[in-house]
Backbone as CSV, one residue per row, in Angstrom:
resi,resn,N_x,N_y,N_z,CA_x,CA_y,CA_z,C_x,C_y,C_z
1,MET,30.205,25.128,17.993,29.397,23.898,17.868,27.938,24.191,18.178
2,SER,27.684,24.865,19.315,26.303,25.142,19.693,25.647,26.098,18.719
3,LYS,26.470,27.039,18.167,25.900,27.964,17.195,25.441,27.219,15.955
4,GLY,26.283,26.237,15.485,25.911,25.439,14.315,24.647,24.661,14.564
5,ILE,24.527,24.100,15.759,23.332,23.334,16.104,22.108,24.231,16.100
6,ASN,22.261,25.463,16.635,21.129,26.388,16.665,20.681,26.759,15.265
7,ILE,21.660,27.007,14.378,21.317,27.344,12.993,20.602,26.185,12.332
8,ARG,21.099,24.974,12.570,20.477,23.796,11.977,19.044,23.635,12.483
9,ASN,18.838,23.889,13.766,17.495,23.794,14.325,16.549,24.806,13.689
10,VAL,17.074,26.012,13.442,16.263,27.045,12.805,15.857,26.606,11.398
11,VAL,16.833,26.032,10.658,16.549,25.583,9.298,15.501,24.475,9.300
12,VAL,15.644,23.532,10.238,14.692,22.431,10.332,13.292,22.957,10.619
13,ARG,13.205,23.903,11.575,11.889,24.469,11.907,11.295,25.206,10.713
14,TRP,12.164,25.904,9.972,11.683,26.638,8.799,11.151,25.684,7.746
15,LEU,11.890,24.601,7.468,11.449,23.627,6.471,10.139,22.980,6.880
16,THR,10.022,22.675,8.184,8.773,22.091,8.672,7.611,23.056,8.485
17,ALA,7.858,24.324,8.766,6.805,25.327,8.624,6.356,25.446,7.173
18,VAL,7.338,25.402,6.242,6.999,25.482,4.820,6.117,24.302,4.415
19,CYS,6.523,23.125,4.880,5.746,21.927,4.532,4.346,22.002,5.114
20,LEU,4.228,22.494,6.335,2.930,22.506,7.012,2.051,23.686,6.586
21,MET,2.580,24.586,5.762,1.736,25.658,5.234,0.545,25.095,4.475
22,ALA,0.726,23.867,3.993,-0.367,23.217,3.255,-1.542,22.877,4.142
23,LEU,-1.392,23.034,5.458,-2.510,22.795,6.361,-3.573,23.877,6.238
24,MET,-3.233,24.997,5.600,-4.195,26.069,5.420,-5.307,25.588,4.493
25,PRO,-6.537,26.044,4.710,-7.656,25.574,3.892,-7.439,25.868,2.413
26,SER,-7.826,24.931,1.573,-7.793,25.135,0.127,-8.818,24.204,-0.494
27,SER,-9.238,24.527,-1.694,-10.239,23.693,-2.350,-9.699,22.295,-2.612
28,ALA,-8.374,22.168,-2.820,-7.789,20.856,-3.096,-7.842,19.947,-1.891
29,MET,-7.930,20.553,-0.692,-7.903,19.766,0.526,-9.281,19.641,1.170
30,ALA,-10.309,20.043,0.465,-11.636,20.064,1.056,-12.147,18.671,1.406
31,GLN,-11.578,17.634,0.755,-12.046,16.280,0.977,-10.961,15.429,1.653
32,VAL,-10.260,16.001,2.606,-9.166,15.294,3.279,-9.448,15.202,4.770
33,THR,-9.250,14.006,5.336,-9.363,13.786,6.771,-8.004,13.352,7.296
34,TYR,-7.487,14.055,8.307,-6.180,13.728,8.873,-6.033,14.450,10.208
35,GLN,-4.965,14.136,10.920,-4.608,14.849,12.133,-3.243,15.503,11.947
36,ARG,-2.942,16.468,12.808,-1.668,17.174,12.701,-0.486,16.213,12.780
37,ALA,-0.603,15.149,13.587,0.487,14.179,13.703,0.781,13.512,12.366
38,ASP,-0.237,13.326,11.526,-0.040,12.691,10.223,0.749,13.602,9.293
39,SER,0.348,14.860,9.197,1.056,15.786,8.310,2.484,16.028,8.799
40,THR,2.668,16.083,10.119,4.012,16.273,10.664,4.922,15.107,10.300
41,LYS,4.412,13.889,10.437,5.199,12.689,10.117,5.564,12.656,8.641
42,ILE,4.600,12.909,7.789,4.847,12.867,6.350,5.856,13.939,5.950
43,CYS,5.667,15.146,6.454,6.582,16.234,6.100,7.996,15.959,6.597
44,LYS,8.119,15.370,7.757,9.440,15.027,8.295,10.146,14.025,7.389
45,LEU,9.420,13.000,6.944,10.027,11.993,6.076,10.384,12.572,4.714
46,LEU,9.532,13.415,4.163,9.835,14.057,2.885,11.066,14.946,2.994
47,ARG,11.253,15.542,4.155,12.398,16.419,4.385,13.683,15.619,4.582
48,GLN,13.587,14.480,5.272,14.776,13.696,5.604,15.339,12.936,4.412
49,ALA,14.480,12.469,3.534,14.889,11.533,2.485,15.532,12.256,1.309
50,ASP,16.366,11.518,0.572,16.862,12.004,-0.712,16.430,11.028,-1.799
51,ARG,16.782,11.303,-3.034,16.253,10.521,-4.154,16.804,9.102,-4.195
52,GLN,17.853,8.831,-3.406,18.389,7.475,-3.322,17.758,6.672,-2.179
53,THR,16.877,7.300,-1.427,16.227,6.612,-0.307,15.438,5.411,-0.807
54,THR,15.628,4.278,-0.153,14.981,3.049,-0.609,13.559,2.925,-0.071
55,THR,12.789,2.101,-0.744,11.441,1.798,-0.279,11.478,1.178,1.115
56,LEU,12.438,0.283,1.355,12.521,-0.362,2.668,12.824,0.635,3.768
57,TRP,13.690,1.617,3.493,13.977,2.629,4.522,12.689,3.351,4.905
58,ILE,11.899,3.713,3.898,10.639,4.411,4.175,9.713,3.507,4.982
59,ALA,9.564,2.251,4.546,8.657,1.330,5.239,9.077,1.122,6.691
60,ARG,10.375,1.085,6.934,10.853,0.849,8.301,10.588,2.036,9.235
61,GLN,10.294,3.191,8.682,9.950,4.341,9.527,8.575,4.170,10.174
62,PHE,7.825,3.148,9.750,6.500,2.885,10.315,6.478,1.636,11.187
63,MET,7.651,1.071,11.442,7.728,-0.107,12.308,7.158,0.222,13.683
64,GLY,6.329,-0.678,14.191,5.734,-0.481,15.506,4.410,0.250,15.501
65,VAL,4.026,0.843,14.372,2.726,1.517,14.299,1.628,0.472,14.468
66,PRO,0.635,0.720,15.312,-0.405,-0.285,15.570,-1.172,-0.685,14.313
67,TYR,-1.494,-1.976,14.237,-2.380,-2.472,13.193,-3.819,-2.150,13.592
68,VAL,-4.518,-1.442,12.728,-5.942,-1.148,12.946,-6.639,-1.258,11.600
69,ALA,-7.689,-2.036,11.541,-8.437,-2.203,10.292,-9.476,-1.098,10.132
70,HIS,-9.904,-0.901,8.912,-11.032,-0.009,8.555,-10.767,1.454,8.908
71,THR,-9.520,1.898,8.853,-9.238,3.296,9.197,-9.714,4.265,8.121
72,LEU,-10.049,3.766,6.958,-10.551,4.651,5.900,-12.055,4.867,6.002
73,GLU,-12.706,4.075,6.845,-14.179,4.126,6.930,-14.610,5.039,8.069
74,VAL,-14.301,6.311,7.959,-14.584,7.249,9.050,-15.543,8.362,8.654
75,ASN,-15.945,8.401,7.397,-16.844,9.448,6.930,-18.024,8.830,6.197
76,ASP,-19.167,9.498,6.264,-20.336,9.009,5.537,-20.096,9.072,4.039
77,ARG,-19.486,10.157,3.590,-19.125,10.300,2.192,-17.617,10.136,2.042
78,GLU,-17.209,9.598,0.893,-15.797,9.281,0.678,-14.930,10.527,0.764
79,GLN,-13.876,10.438,1.560,-12.848,11.466,1.637,-11.484,10.797,1.602
80,LEU,-10.458,11.574,1.242,-9.091,11.074,1.300,-8.660,11.061,2.760
81,VAL,-8.476,9.872,3.315,-8.096,9.729,4.721,-6.599,9.468,4.796
82,VAL,-5.909,10.263,5.612,-4.492,10.054,5.898,-4.379,9.697,7.373
83,ASN,-3.879,8.507,7.654,-3.727,8.059,9.037,-2.423,7.274,9.137
84,THR,-1.374,7.938,9.595,-0.075,7.287,9.766,0.097,6.725,11.170
85,ARG,-0.914,6.931,12.024,-0.847,6.473,13.422,-1.412,5.067,13.582
86,GLN,-2.196,4.625,12.597,-2.830,3.308,12.598,-2.832,2.817,11.157
87,LEU,-2.356,1.613,10.937,-2.208,1.122,9.574,-2.716,-0.304,9.446
88,ASP,-3.252,-0.625,8.265,-3.470,-2.026,7.902,-2.563,-2.326,6.715
89,CYS,-2.643,-3.540,6.183,-1.672,-3.916,5.152,-1.789,-3.035,3.913
90,THR,-3.012,-2.666,3.542,-3.195,-1.854,2.341,-2.753,-0.417,2.551
91,THR,-3.135,0.190,3.668,-2.758,1.584,3.884,-1.254,1.728,4.118
92,LEU,-0.612,0.701,4.678,0.851,0.739,4.777,1.471,0.791,3.388
93,VAL,1.026,-0.091,2.492,1.570,-0.126,1.137,1.313,1.189,0.417
94,GLU,0.102,1.730,0.544,-0.203,2.999,-0.126,0.631,4.151,0.437
95,THR,0.763,4.205,1.753,1.513,5.287,2.392,2.970,5.273,1.959
96,VAL,3.590,4.106,2.004,5.005,3.979,1.643,5.209,4.251,0.160
97,THR,4.321,3.731,-0.684,4.441,3.942,-2.124,4.291,5.415,-2.471
98,ALA,3.337,6.094,-1.842,3.149,7.530,-2.100,4.393,8.315,-1.702
99,LEU,4.981,7.989,-0.557,6.205,8.670,-0.131,7.344,8.407,-1.102
100,LYS,7.502,7.149,-1.524,8.569,6.799,-2.457,8.435,7.574,-3.762
101,LEU,7.224,7.653,-4.292,7.007,8.368,-5.546,7.266,9.865,-5.380
102,CYS,6.828,10.431,-4.269,7.102,11.854,-4.005,8.607,12.120,-3.976
103,ILE,9.328,11.279,-3.258,10.769,11.478,-3.089,11.497,11.313,-4.416
104,GLN,11.116,10.298,-5.200,11.751,10.070,-6.494,11.608,11.270,-7.416
105,HIS,10.463,11.937,-7.342,10.185,13.056,-8.238,10.395,14.408,-7.556
106,ASP,11.069,14.367,-6.394,11.415,15.584,-5.656,10.193,16.442,-5.341
107,LYS,9.106,15.778,-4.959,7.888,16.456,-4.516,7.895,16.439,-2.990
108,ARG,8.023,17.596,-2.361,8.372,17.636,-0.943,7.337,18.296,-0.037
109,THR,6.173,18.600,-0.531,5.183,19.282,0.303,4.049,18.338,0.678
110,TRP,3.307,18.734,1.677,2.124,17.990,2.122,1.120,17.860,0.990
111,ASN,0.904,18.944,0.249,-0.030,18.880,-0.876,0.449,17.918,-1.955
112,ASP,1.764,17.869,-2.183,2.311,16.894,-3.128,1.954,15.478,-2.686
113,TYR,2.154,15.212,-1.408,1.862,13.873,-0.882,0.379,13.543,-1.046
114,LEU,-0.498,14.489,-0.721,-1.938,14.247,-0.859,-2.304,13.935,-2.305
115,THR,-1.691,14.648,-3.228,-1.969,14.429,-4.645,-1.572,13.022,-5.074
116,VAL,-0.383,12.585,-4.630,0.093,11.259,-5.018,-0.733,10.173,-4.337
117,LEU,-1.031,10.342,-3.053,-1.843,9.346,-2.353,-3.214,9.215,-3.001
118,ARG,-3.819,10.330,-3.349,-5.120,10.291,-4.031,-4.989,9.560,-5.370
119,SER,-3.912,9.810,-6.079,-3.697,9.159,-7.366,-3.551,7.651,-7.220
120,LEU,-2.994,7.201,-6.098,-2.820,5.774,-5.865,-4.107,5.092,-5.408
121,ARG,-4.870,5.764,-4.582,-6.000,5.104,-3.917,-7.243,5.013,-4.789
122,TYR,-7.367,5.917,-5.766,-8.617,6.009,-6.528,-8.383,5.730,-8.014
123,ARG,-9.431,5.255,-8.647,-9.347,4.894,-10.068,-8.956,6.114,-10.893
124,GLN,-7.819,5.986,-11.569,-7.244,7.076,-12.362,-7.067,8.354,-11.526
125,GLY,-6.957,8.177,-10.209,-6.661,9.299,-9.322,-7.823,10.224,-9.057
126,ARG,-9.031,9.819,-9.434,-10.192,10.701,-9.267,-11.063,10.236,-8.105
127,LEU,-11.129,11.044,-7.077,-11.936,10.732,-5.902,-13.361,11.193,-6.155
128,ASP,-14.277,10.238,-6.152,-15.688,10.573,-6.296,-16.415,10.002,-5.088
129,GLU,-17.155,8.920,-5.267,-17.807,8.257,-4.150,-17.039,6.980,-3.816
130,TYR,-17.558,6.223,-2.881,-16.903,5.008,-2.396,-16.462,4.061,-3.516
131,PRO,-17.267,3.842,-4.558,-16.826,2.928,-5.619,-15.627,3.422,-6.422
132,SER,-15.262,4.689,-6.295,-14.080,5.175,-7.019,-12.782,4.721,-6.351
133,ARG,-12.865,4.269,-5.098,-11.692,3.704,-4.434,-11.417,2.312,-5.008
134,LEU,-10.151,1.966,-5.142,-9.775,0.665,-5.702,-9.757,-0.354,-4.573
135,HIS,-10.809,-1.163,-4.486,-10.999,-2.053,-3.347,-10.283,-3.402,-3.512
136,TYR,-10.265,-3.927,-4.716,-9.559,-5.193,-4.969,-8.147,-4.875,-5.441
137,PHE,-7.154,-5.584,-4.885,-5.787,-5.188,-5.195,-5.428,-5.466,-6.653
138,THR,-6.038,-6.460,-7.267,-5.814,-6.658,-8.701,-6.245,-5.422,-9.485
139,ASP,-7.363,-4.837,-9.102,-7.835,-3.604,-9.739,-6.823,-2.479,-9.521
140,TRP,-6.274,-2.415,-8.313,-5.252,-1.410,-7.986,-4.040,-1.587,-8.898
141,ILE,-3.571,-2.817,-9.058,-2.397,-3.079,-9.900,-2.652,-2.638,-11.341
142,ILE,-3.807,-3.025,-11.876,-4.148,-2.668,-13.257,-4.138,-1.155,-13.430
143,ASP,-4.814,-0.467,-12.530,-4.971,0.984,-12.648,-3.643,1.703,-12.472
144,LYS,-2.845,1.266,-11.526,-1.566,1.953,-11.264,-0.535,1.662,-12.336
145,GLN,-0.658,0.487,-13.004,0.199,0.254,-14.165,-0.180,1.201,-15.301
146,LEU,-1.476,1.389,-15.518,-1.931,2.304,-16.566,-1.456,3.727,-16.298
147,MET,-1.364,4.096,-15.017,-0.919,5.438,-14.653,0.606,5.554,-14.599
148,GLY,1.303,4.423,-14.764,2.762,4.463,-14.821,3.466,4.464,-13.487
149,PHE,2.762,4.103,-12.414,3.363,4.131,-11.081,4.094,2.834,-10.728
150,VAL,3.566,1.709,-11.192,4.124,0.407,-10.834,4.126,-0.497,-12.059
151,SER,4.836,-1.615,-11.930,4.750,-2.673,-12.938,4.674,-4.004,-12.211
152,GLU,3.894,-4.913,-12.763,3.815,-6.243,-12.167,4.832,-7.147,-12.831
153,VAL,5.602,-7.849,-12.003,6.600,-8.804,-12.497,5.908,-10.162,-12.640
154,GLN,5.981,-10.765,-13.833,5.356,-12.078,-14.049,6.289,-13.070,-14.756
155,GLN,7.531,-12.699,-14.906,8.538,-13.535,-15.531,9.815,-13.455,-14.692
156,PRO,10.709,-14.462,-14.787,10.703,-15.603,-15.710,9.863,-16.771,-15.175
157,ASN,9.755,-17.763,-15.979,9.040,-18.987,-15.623,10.009,-20.164,-15.777
158,PRO,10.477,-20.804,-14.688,10.190,-20.503,-13.284,10.883,-19.212,-12.840
159,PRO,10.447,-18.635,-11.684,9.586,-19.202,-10.643,8.089,-18.915,-10.819
160,PHE,7.707,-18.106,-11.837,6.289,-17.777,-12.014,5.604,-18.904,-12.777
161,THR,5.412,-20.009,-12.104,4.897,-21.217,-12.766,3.386,-21.383,-12.638
162,ALA,2.753,-20.612,-11.759,1.314,-20.780,-11.514,0.530,-19.625,-12.132
163,VAL,-0.744,-19.876,-12.402,-1.623,-18.858,-12.990,-2.829,-18.658,-12.085
164,GLN,-3.076,-17.406,-11.729,-4.259,-17.057,-10.943,-5.348,-16.558,-11.890
165,LYS,-6.487,-17.195,-11.857,-7.650,-16.708,-12.619,-8.559,-15.971,-11.647
166,ILE,-8.728,-14.691,-11.883,-9.456,-13.838,-10.946,-10.950,-14.168,-10.965
167,ALA,-11.520,-14.303,-9.775,-12.970,-14.504,-9.633,-13.389,-13.787,-8.349
168,VAL,-13.643,-12.481,-8.461,-13.959,-11.676,-7.276,-15.458,-11.392,-7.198
169,SER,-15.971,-11.480,-5.966,-17.400,-11.233,-5.750,-17.694,-10.942,-4.275
170,TYR,-16.659,-10.916,-3.453,-16.861,-10.893,-2.002,-17.636,-9.646,-1.550
171,MET,-17.296,-8.497,-2.080,-17.935,-7.267,-1.603,-19.418,-7.230,-1.934
172,SER,-19.760,-7.559,-3.162,-21.183,-7.514,-3.544,-21.987,-8.614,-2.870
173,GLU,-21.328,-9.725,-2.506,-22.023,-10.824,-1.823,-22.117,-10.611,-0.319
174,HIS,-21.286,-9.708,0.225,-21.288,-9.448,1.669,-21.343,-7.934,1.940
175,PRO,-22.334,-7.240,1.407,-22.382,-5.781,1.585,-22.507,-5.354,3.042
176,GLN,-23.076,-6.226,3.898,-23.231,-5.861,5.304,-21.888,-5.786,6.039
177,ALA,-20.826,-6.324,5.416,-19.496,-6.276,6.023,-18.796,-4.947,5.766
178,TYR,-19.431,-4.077,4.971,-18.797,-2.817,4.582,-19.703,-1.648,4.971
179,GLN,-19.185,-0.778,5.788,-19.964,0.338,6.318,-20.600,1.164,5.206
180,ALA,-19.826,1.478,4.173,-20.336,2.325,3.094,-21.430,1.628,2.296
181,LEU,-21.289,0.318,2.110,-22.313,-0.410,1.346,-23.591,-0.585,2.157
182,LYS,-23.463,-0.697,3.472,-24.667,-0.727,4.320,-25.400,0.603,4.257
183,ALA,-24.635,1.688,4.303,-25.246,3.019,4.302,-25.752,3.422,2.921
184,HIS,-25.109,2.878,1.882,-25.458,3.279,0.510,-25.611,2.033,-0.355
185,PRO,-26.720,1.331,-0.243,-26.917,0.106,-1.047,-26.882,0.363,-2.541
186,GLU,-27.059,1.621,-2.945,-27.011,1.929,-4.381,-25.602,1.741,-4.955
187,PHE,-24.598,1.635,-4.074,-23.230,1.402,-4.551,-22.983,-0.068,-4.909
188,VAL,-23.801,-0.966,-4.377,-23.546,-2.402,-4.571,-23.553,-2.788,-6.044
189,PRO,-24.531,-2.348,-6.853,-24.488,-2.705,-8.282,-23.239,-2.172,-8.989
190,VAL,-22.738,-1.022,-8.558,-21.515,-0.468,-9.160,-20.331,-1.364,-8.833
191,ILE,-20.237,-1.769,-7.576,-19.169,-2.677,-7.157,-19.268,-4.001,-7.915
192,ARG,-20.504,-4.481,-8.090,-20.696,-5.750,-8.801,-20.188,-5.648,-10.242
193,GLN,-20.416,-4.535,-10.884,-19.915,-4.344,-12.249,-18.387,-4.311,-12.275
194,GLN,-17.790,-3.696,-11.276,-16.324,-3.685,-11.186,-15.787,-5.100,-11.010
195,GLU,-16.460,-5.877,-10.193,-16.052,-7.272,-9.989,-16.143,-8.066,-11.285
196,LYS,-17.211,-7.865,-12.034,-17.378,-8.582,-13.300,-16.279,-8.214,-14.295
197,ALA,-15.859,-6.941,-14.265,-14.799,-6.502,-15.176,-13.457,-7.161,-14.843
198,LEU,-13.242,-7.493,-13.577,-11.999,-8.136,-13.159,-12.029,-9.646,-13.357
199,THR,-13.191,-10.230,-13.135,-13.315,-11.690,-13.165,-12.958,-12.246,-14.539
200,GLY,-12.119,-13.281,-14.508,-11.675,-13.926,-15.742,-10.277,-13.537,-16.165
201,LYS,-9.752,-12.442,-15.643,-8.377,-12.040,-15.961,-7.407,-13.031,-15.326
202,THR,-6.251,-13.212,-15.942,-5.277,-14.172,-15.435,-3.914,-13.510,-15.233
203,TYR,-3.214,-13.960,-14.186,-1.897,-13.414,-13.841,-0.996,-14.537,-13.355
204,ARG,0.254,-14.467,-13.722,1.211,-15.461,-13.263,1.681,-15.093,-11.856
205,TYR,1.895,-16.119,-11.048,2.400,-15.893,-9.702,3.351,-17.014,-9.301
206,ILE,4.053,-16.802,-8.194,4.993,-17.788,-7.675,4.261,-18.631,-6.639
207,PRO,4.104,-19.927,-6.843,3.414,-20.746,-5.837,4.206,-20.789,-4.535
208,LYS,3.491,-20.957,-3.431,4.160,-20.832,-2.139,5.235,-21.890,-1.908
209,THR,5.121,-23.041,-2.570,6.153,-24.066,-2.430,7.473,-23.636,-3.056
210,ALA,7.439,-22.618,-3.929,8.642,-22.162,-4.632,9.276,-20.926,-3.993
211,VAL,8.679,-20.443,-2.893,9.218,-19.234,-2.248,10.380,-19.642,-1.346
212,ARG,11.484,-20.000,-2.004,12.651,-20.540,-1.309,13.818,-19.557,-1.358
213,ASN,14.848,-19.872,-0.592,16.048,-19.033,-0.552,16.992,-19.490,-1.667
214,THR,16.651,-19.123,-2.902,17.434,-19.552,-4.053,18.006,-18.347,-4.794
215,LYS,19.037,-18.592,-5.584,19.635,-17.537,-6.402,18.610,-16.972,-7.374
216,LEU,17.815,-17.856,-7.966,16.800,-17.418,-8.923,15.809,-16.468,-8.277
217,LEU,15.319,-16.810,-7.080,14.334,-15.955,-6.420,14.962,-14.633,-5.987
218,ARG,16.213,-14.673,-5.554,16.896,-13.432,-5.173,17.089,-12.506,-6.373
219,GLN,17.262,-13.085,-7.543,17.389,-12.269,-8.752,16.037,-11.735,-9.208
220,THR,14.976,-12.472,-8.893,13.645,-12.140,-9.390,12.937,-11.109,-8.515
221,ILE,13.042,-11.260,-7.194,12.357,-10.377,-6.245,13.380,-9.447,-5.613
222,HIS,13.093,-8.162,-5.626,14.007,-7.167,-5.081,13.534,-6.690,-3.704
223,ASP,14.470,-6.301,-2.854,14.112,-5.637,-1.601,13.181,-4.466,-1.907
224,GLY,12.081,-4.368,-1.161,11.156,-3.256,-1.346,10.064,-3.501,-2.364
225,ASP,10.127,-4.616,-3.098,8.997,-4.953,-3.973,7.743,-5.171,-3.130
226,ILE,6.594,-4.827,-3.695,5.321,-5.115,-3.032,4.983,-6.586,-3.263
227,ILE,4.717,-7.296,-2.180,4.306,-8.693,-2.261,2.803,-8.771,-2.008
228,ALA,2.090,-9.322,-2.973,0.643,-9.531,-2.835,0.406,-11.033,-2.721
229,ILE,-0.132,-11.461,-1.583,-0.329,-12.886,-1.323,-1.657,-13.342,-1.922
230,THR,-1.564,-14.270,-2.857,-2.763,-14.803,-3.502,-3.445,-15.815,-2.589
231,CYS,-4.723,-16.037,-2.837,-5.469,-16.940,-1.953,-6.550,-17.667,-2.742
232,ASN,-7.088,-18.724,-2.126,-8.182,-19.473,-2.757,-9.502,-19.269,-2.012
233,LYS,-9.578,-18.211,-1.226,-10.817,-17.907,-0.519,-11.847,-17.386,-1.515
234,ARG,-13.036,-17.936,-1.471,-14.085,-17.594,-2.438,-14.320,-16.085,-2.502
235,GLY,-14.299,-15.559,-3.716,-14.648,-14.162,-3.951,-13.520,-13.176,-3.794
236,LEU,-12.337,-13.640,-3.367,-11.205,-12.729,-3.144,-10.053,-13.055,-4.084
237,ASP,-9.195,-12.043,-4.304,-8.014,-12.251,-5.137,-6.728,-12.248,-4.311
238,ILE,-6.631,-11.290,-3.396,-5.422,-11.095,-2.602,-5.792,-11.096,-1.122
239,ALA,-5.023,-11.852,-0.326,-5.329,-11.973,1.100,-4.541,-10.995,1.966
240,HIS,-3.344,-10.609,1.521,-2.485,-9.797,2.374,-1.408,-9.138,1.521
241,LEU,-0.852,-8.034,2.044,0.174,-7.268,1.339,1.335,-6.950,2.263
242,GLY,2.483,-6.699,1.659,3.647,-6.253,2.420,4.789,-5.957,1.470
243,PHE,5.975,-5.790,2.046,7.168,-5.478,1.258,8.204,-6.575,1.421
244,ALA,8.931,-6.850,0.343,9.947,-7.893,0.339,11.196,-7.435,1.097
245,VAL,11.679,-8.320,1.971,12.919,-8.079,2.717,13.771,-9.348,2.633
246,TRP,14.938,-9.246,2.019,15.838,-10.391,1.967,16.767,-10.399,3.172
247,ARG,16.856,-11.553,3.843,17.823,-11.773,4.917,18.663,-12.999,4.549
248,ASN,19.631,-13.312,5.370,20.495,-14.459,5.083,19.717,-15.755,4.957
249,ASP,18.653,-15.903,5.773,17.908,-17.167,5.757,16.786,-17.193,4.723
250,GLY,16.606,-16.114,3.971,15.588,-16.125,2.939,14.750,-14.856,2.903
251,LEU,13.623,-14.962,2.223,12.724,-13.834,2.013,11.789,-13.666,3.204
252,HIS,11.646,-12.414,3.677,10.735,-12.086,4.765,9.758,-11.012,4.295
253,LEU,8.737,-10.769,5.105,7.677,-9.819,4.771,7.628,-8.706,5.808
254,LEU,7.799,-7.453,5.353,7.542,-6.291,6.200,6.087,-5.925,5.976
255,ASN,5.282,-5.983,7.049,3.838,-5.825,6.858,3.164,-5.261,8.103
256,ALA,1.972,-4.733,7.894,1.096,-4.384,9.013,0.389,-5.674,9.403
257,SER,0.791,-6.233,10.541,0.427,-7.599,10.900,-0.729,-7.648,11.888
258,LEU,-1.783,-8.352,11.515,-2.885,-8.599,12.442,-2.411,-9.474,13.599
259,LEU,-1.542,-10.439,13.309,-1.029,-11.337,14.337,-0.228,-10.588,15.395
260,HIS,0.687,-9.735,14.957,1.543,-8.990,15.891,0.903,-7.675,16.346
261,LYS,-0.198,-7.306,15.683,-0.960,-6.091,16.006,-0.140,-4.811,15.809
262,LYS,0.809,-4.852,14.865,1.613,-3.677,14.553,2.397,-3.942,13.263
263,VAL,3.083,-2.911,12.779,3.937,-3.056,11.609,5.237,-3.717,12.038
264,VAL,5.570,-4.836,11.392,6.757,-5.613,11.762,7.427,-6.162,10.504
265,GLU,8.690,-6.536,10.673,9.337,-7.437,9.725,9.131,-8.831,10.282
266,GLU,8.367,-9.623,9.571,7.986,-10.946,10.068,9.233,-11.761,10.422
267,PRO,9.319,-12.264,11.667,10.506,-13.026,12.077,10.709,-14.305,11.265
268,MET,9.632,-15.008,10.959,9.770,-16.233,10.170,9.904,-15.888,8.694
269,THR,10.500,-16.790,7.933,10.610,-16.570,6.498,9.223,-16.547,5.870
270,LEU,9.139,-15.931,4.705,7.859,-15.891,3.995,7.415,-17.302,3.613
271,TYR,8.348,-18.177,3.302,8.004,-19.562,2.987,7.248,-20.205,4.151
272,ARG,7.774,-20.056,5.368,7.111,-20.626,6.545,5.785,-19.921,6.813
273,TYR,5.765,-18.608,6.638,4.552,-17.814,6.862,3.428,-18.294,5.938
274,LEU,3.745,-18.508,4.660,2.736,-18.963,3.705,2.244,-20.365,4.046
275,LYS,3.163,-21.238,4.477,2.775,-22.609,4.811,1.807,-22.667,5.984
276,LYS,1.882,-21.690,6.885,1.013,-21.684,8.067,-0.431,-21.288,7.726
277,HIS,-0.660,-20.786,6.522,-2.000,-20.329,6.140,-2.497,-21.174,4.964
278,PRO,-3.394,-22.095,5.202,-3.865,-23.005,4.141,-4.502,-22.302,2.944
279,THR,-5.132,-21.135,3.163,-5.804,-20.466,2.044,-4.837,-19.661,1.182
280,PHE,-3.603,-19.442,1.644,-2.618,-18.712,0.847,-2.042,-19.654,-0.215
281,THR,-1.970,-19.166,-1.446,-1.501,-20.024,-2.537,-0.144,-19.617,-3.104
282,GLY,0.248,-18.358,-2.934,1.519,-17.908,-3.486,1.630,-16.400,-3.452
283,ILE,2.503,-15.860,-4.306,2.735,-14.414,-4.263,2.813,-13.821,-5.671
284,ARG,2.242,-12.624,-5.802,2.445,-11.778,-6.976,3.391,-10.648,-6.583
285,ILE,4.155,-10.162,-7.542,5.215,-9.195,-7.263,4.953,-7.906,-8.052
286,ILE,4.886,-6.790,-7.334,4.638,-5.485,-7.952,5.811,-4.591,-7.596
287,ARG,6.344,-3.928,-8.599,7.536,-3.079,-8.411,7.190,-1.616,-8.646
288,ILE,7.561,-0.768,-7.697,7.354,0.671,-7.858,8.334,1.176,-8.901
289,LYS,7.831,1.926,-9.875,8.693,2.401,-10.955,9.539,3.571,-10.465
């Protein structure tokens, strides 16, 4: 028994070492910011999972991680930031989605993960300057659908009875709220053009009054789908993100929560959660392919 355990430990250490070989300097990693704890966590999950591993299983491996905003704003010039020790709603979704895609395609190295994360975070996967990052989630959905990573669910009707007309302008109207835009005002006109390209597009969504525990909704929304909460706040399209979790009492949200200050499965149903926020109007559903 002890001999078997020792052999297994040796194999585990060997696999970890192979995965962490990517920590060696390379031109592909020249624009990456991370800590050893991040690469260790990612490599461990890539090693543990198989191709049947669900999105929810991956997301639950980050339960309890502290909620921290603006973790990507740590460099003067844009770099690919990996931070699994502190998450906000967007970086949680990106981290879990990148892991899911790696596992589905049997990509098991740190460099594989960096490649997929970069492909998700930046327009057509190309990291340039700050404006190359996909800042509005509608822009993210459009770009990732074009790249074949996700699809947005907008049928049937019902429950997708409402239409969101995009009108984004928040970043260009509040550049002082963004570290990169304060440091580089020349980026503001670029962001403004991106906003104009999005404004006027329309998408079907489920109004919050319809987010009930019904057979129709259970058939429409799957465990692990990305939930994007729509809002009526001026200049914004999406207020919050998370993953769908079905329980006996209805739909819940696994999210990096500002309220709970960590990654949690929200105790209250999503219906109740949406009702508590007057600016929330409903949900859009994005499915990882």
